[in-house]
C-alpha positions in Angstrom: -5.7 -1.4 -31.3 -6.0 -4.4 -30.0 -9.6 -4.3 -27.4 -7.5 -5.5 -23.9 -4.8 -2.9 -24.6 -8.0 0.1 -25.1 -9.0 -1.3 -21.7 -5.4 -1.3 -20.2 -5.0 2.5 -21.5 -8.5 3.4 -19.9 -7.3 2.1 -16.9 -3.8 3.1 -16.7 -5.4 6.3 -16.9 -8.5 5.6 -14.7 -5.4 4.6 -11.9 -3.2 8.2 -12.9 -6.7 9.8 -11.7 -6.9 8.1 -8.3 -3.4 8.0 -7.6 -2.6 11.8 -8.0 -5.9 12.7 -6.2 -4.2 11.1 -3.1 -0.9 11.7 -3.8 -2.2 15.3 -4.2 -4.7 15.4 -1.5 -1.7 14.2 1.1 0.4 16.9 -0.2 -2.0 20.0 0.4 -3.7 18.9 3.9 0.4 17.7 4.6 -1.5 14.9 6.7 -1.7 11.4 5.9 -5.2 10.2 6.0 -7.4 6.8 6.1 -9.2 7.9 2.7 -5.6 8.4 1.0 -4.8 5.0 1.8 -7.7 3.5 0.4 -7.8 5.8 -3.0 -4.1 4.2 -3.0 -5.2 1.2 -2.9 -7.6 1.7 -5.3 -5.0 4.0 -8.4 -2.8 0.7 -7.3 -5.5 -2.3 -8.5 -6.3 -0.4 -10.9 -2.8 -0.2 -12.5 -2.0 -4.2 -11.4 -4.8 -4.9 -13.7 -4.2 -2.4 -16.7 -0.3 -4.0 -16.5 -1.5 -7.3 -17.3 -4.2 -6.5 -19.9 -1.2 -5.0 -21.6 0.8 -8.5 -21.2 -2.3 -10.0 -22.1 -2.5 -8.1 -25.3 1.2 -8.2 -26.1 1.7 -11.6 -25.0 4.6 -11.5 -23.5 6.8 -9.6 -20.9 9.1 -7.2 -23.3 11.5 -5.5 -21.1 12.1 -2.2 -22.6 13.1 1.0 -20.5 9.1 1.8 -20.3 8.3 -1.9 -19.1 11.4 -1.6 -16.9 10.3 1.9 -15.4 6.6 0.7 -15.5 7.5 -2.1 -13.4 9.4 -0.4 -10.6 6.9 2.3 -10.5 4.2 -0.5 -9.5 6.6 -2.0 -7.2 7.4 1.5 -5.2 3.4 2.1 -5.2 3.1 -1.2 -4.2 5.5 -0.3 -0.9 3.8 2.8 -0.7 0.6 1.4 0.3 1.8 -0.9 2.7 3.8 1.8 4.3 0.9 4.3 4.4 -1.1 1.5 5.8 1.4 0.6 8.9 1.7 4.2 9.3 -2.2 4.5 10.0 -2.0 1.3 12.4 1.0 2.3 14.2 -0.7 6.1 14.4 2.5 7.9 14.6 2.0 11.2 14.2 5.7 12.9 13.0 5.5 9.8 10.0 1.6 10.6 9.3 2.5 14.3 9.0 5.6 14.0 6.9 4.7 11.1 4.6 3.6 12.9 1.9 7.0 13.7 0.8 7.5 9.8 0.1 4.5 9.9 -1.7 5.5 13.1 -4.0 8.5 10.9 -5.1 6.6 7.8 -5.5 4.2 9.8 -7.8 6.7 11.2 -9.7 8.5 7.9 -10.8 5.3 6.6 -12.1 3.9 9.6 -13.7 7.2 9.3 -15.8 6.3 5.7 -16.5 2.8 6.8 -17.6 3.8 9.6 -20.1 6.3 7.4 -21.4 3.7 4.7 -22.2 2.0 7.9 -23.3 4.3 9.5 -25.3 5.3 5.5 -27.1 1.7 4.3 -27.9 1.4 7.9 -29.5 4.3 7.8 -31.7 2.8 4.1 -32.7 -0.2 5.7 -33.5 1.2 8.7 -35.9 
């Protein structure tokens, strides 16, 4: 397996940890907090870097079903971070206390992408 791909896999997994931490912390607290947005952003950044490393490793964008859902989930993550930032800046209490519902939907889509990549990667190894 190419070195860049290994780095990408490690960064995707770190993105999973950070993004999951922020989503589930928000879910359990039922309140969007500033640190959640910071951790969302770290997860998004790690995912972007991992996607770029994967692109470099493969040498092109290959639009497989996995790649398509991956790009969709990456776009949704970016919107998610942006929307969380806007909600906190506006300080609207109703949105601060209901944002966790949107987070879980975006996280679920991202998890499907992550897991499909994991399964496809394992299939190549086995």
